[in-house]
MIVODREN-388635 format. One record per residue: x, z, y of N, C-alpha, C in turn. Coordinates in Angstrom, 2 decimals. Example, Ala and Ser with C-alpha at 12.3 -4.5 7.8 and 13.67 -1.06 7.14 Angstrom:
residues 2
{{13.19, 7.80, -5.69}, {12.30, 7.80, -4.50}, {13.20, 7.80, -3.30}}
{{12.85, 7.08, -2.25}, {13.67, 7.14, -1.06}, {12.90, 7.87, 0.03}}
end
This chain:
residues 54
{{74.21, -94.69, -56.83}, {73.11, -95.36, -56.18}, {73.18, -96.86, -56.51}}
{{72.04, -97.46, -56.77}, {71.96, -98.89, -57.05}, {72.12, -99.65, -55.73}}
{{73.10, -100.56, -55.69}, {73.33, -101.32, -54.45}, {72.84, -102.75, -54.56}}
{{72.62, -103.24, -55.79}, {71.98, -104.54, -55.96}, {71.33, -104.61, -57.32}}
{{70.37, -105.49, -57.44}, {69.67, -105.71, -58.70}, {69.25, -107.16, -58.77}}
{{69.46, -107.79, -59.93}, {69.03, -109.16, -60.12}, {68.56, -109.34, -61.55}}
{{67.71, -110.31, -61.76}, {67.20, -110.59, -63.09}, {67.73, -111.95, -63.53}}
{{68.34, -111.97, -64.72}, {68.85, -113.20, -65.32}, {68.15, -113.33, -66.67}}
{{67.21, -114.23, -66.77}, {66.42, -114.35, -68.00}, {65.66, -113.07, -68.22}}
{{65.83, -112.46, -69.40}, {65.16, -111.19, -69.71}, {66.03, -109.98, -69.39}}
{{67.18, -110.22, -68.77}, {68.13, -109.15, -68.50}, {68.09, -108.75, -67.03}}
{{68.10, -107.47, -66.77}, {68.19, -106.97, -65.40}, {69.61, -106.43, -65.20}}
{{70.30, -106.93, -64.18}, {71.65, -106.51, -63.86}, {71.58, -105.63, -62.61}}
{{72.10, -104.43, -62.72}, {72.12, -103.51, -61.58}, {73.55, -103.14, -61.27}}
{{73.90, -103.21, -59.99}, {75.23, -102.80, -59.55}, {75.14, -101.45, -58.85}}
{{75.95, -100.52, -59.29}, {75.97, -99.18, -58.70}, {77.21, -99.02, -57.83}}
{{77.09, -98.29, -56.73}, {78.23, -98.13, -55.85}, {79.33, -97.28, -56.48}}
{{79.03, -96.51, -57.50}, {80.06, -95.72, -58.17}, {80.87, -96.56, -59.16}}
{{80.53, -97.84, -59.31}, {81.26, -98.75, -60.20}, {82.33, -99.55, -59.45}}
{{82.56, -99.24, -58.19}, {83.52, -99.97, -57.37}, {84.91, -99.37, -57.56}}
{{85.88, -100.21, -57.79}, {87.26, -99.75, -57.92}, {87.83, -99.55, -56.52}}
{{88.34, -98.36, -56.25}, {88.77, -98.03, -54.90}, {90.29, -98.08, -54.69}}
{{91.05, -97.92, -55.77}, {92.51, -97.91, -55.61}, {93.16, -98.82, -56.65}}
{{94.40, -99.19, -56.37}, {95.16, -100.02, -57.31}, {95.41, -99.25, -58.61}}
{{95.63, -97.95, -58.51}, {95.86, -97.14, -59.71}, {94.61, -97.09, -60.59}}
{{93.45, -96.97, -59.96}, {92.20, -96.96, -60.71}, {91.97, -98.30, -61.40}}
{{92.28, -99.39, -60.71}, {92.15, -100.73, -61.29}, {93.06, -100.87, -62.49}}
{{94.30, -100.41, -62.38}, {95.25, -100.52, -63.49}, {94.81, -99.67, -64.68}}
{{94.26, -98.50, -64.42}, {93.77, -97.65, -65.50}, {92.64, -98.34, -66.26}}
{{91.74, -98.98, -65.54}, {90.64, -99.72, -66.18}, {91.19, -100.86, -67.02}}
{{92.13, -101.62, -66.48}, {92.71, -102.74, -67.22}, {93.45, -102.25, -68.47}}
{{94.15, -101.14, -68.36}, {94.85, -100.57, -69.51}, {93.86, -100.17, -70.61}}
{{92.74, -99.56, -70.19}, {91.72, -99.16, -71.16}, {91.10, -100.37, -71.85}}
{{90.83, -101.43, -71.09}, {90.30, -102.66, -71.67}, {91.29, -103.23, -72.68}}
{{92.56, -103.21, -72.35}, {93.60, -103.70, -73.26}, {93.64, -102.91, -74.55}}
{{93.54, -101.59, -74.47}, {93.53, -100.75, -75.67}, {92.31, -101.04, -76.54}}
{{91.15, -101.20, -75.89}, {89.92, -101.48, -76.64}, {90.03, -102.83, -77.33}}
{{90.48, -103.86, -76.60}, {90.59, -105.20, -77.18}, {91.60, -105.21, -78.32}}
{{92.73, -104.54, -78.15}, {93.74, -104.50, -79.20}, {93.17, -103.86, -80.46}}
{{92.39, -102.80, -80.30}, {91.77, -102.15, -81.45}, {90.79, -103.06, -82.17}}
{{90.02, -103.82, -81.41}, {89.06, -104.75, -82.01}, {89.80, -105.80, -82.83}}
{{90.84, -106.41, -82.27}, {91.59, -107.43, -83.00}, {92.32, -106.86, -84.20}}
{{92.86, -105.65, -84.07}, {93.55, -105.00, -85.18}, {92.58, -104.74, -86.33}}
{{91.38, -104.23, -86.00}, {90.37, -103.97, -87.04}, {89.91, -105.27, -87.69}}
{{89.77, -106.32, -86.88}, {89.34, -107.62, -87.42}, {90.37, -108.16, -88.40}}
{{91.65, -108.10, -88.04}, {92.71, -108.58, -88.93}, {92.76, -107.75, -90.21}}
{{92.60, -106.43, -90.08}, {92.62, -105.56, -91.25}, {91.47, -105.91, -92.20}}
{{90.29, -106.14, -91.64}, {89.13, -106.49, -92.46}, {89.35, -107.83, -93.16}}
{{89.92, -108.81, -92.46}, {90.19, -110.11, -93.07}, {91.18, -110.00, -94.20}}
{{92.21, -109.18, -94.03}, {93.20, -108.98, -95.09}, {92.59, -108.31, -96.32}}
{{91.68, -107.36, -96.08}, {91.02, -106.67, -97.19}, {90.11, -107.64, -97.95}}
{{89.45, -108.55, -97.24}, {88.54, -109.49, -97.87}, {89.28, -110.54, -98.69}}
{{90.49, -110.90, -98.26}, {91.24, -111.95, -98.96}, {92.07, -111.38, -100.11}}
{{92.18, -110.09, -100.16}, {92.84, -109.55, -101.34}, {94.04, -108.80, -101.04}}
end
């Protein structure tokens, strides 16, 4: 269910009640996933730079 909605420029931001972190374990799982995603992005970026430089 949408619990809030706001417009910023041409963007509409909607907050859903199912997006709320309820436990410390759930929060840690989210942070771990963000870390894995970010690490993959940086790893791919470095690999691409190495390939471009030779």
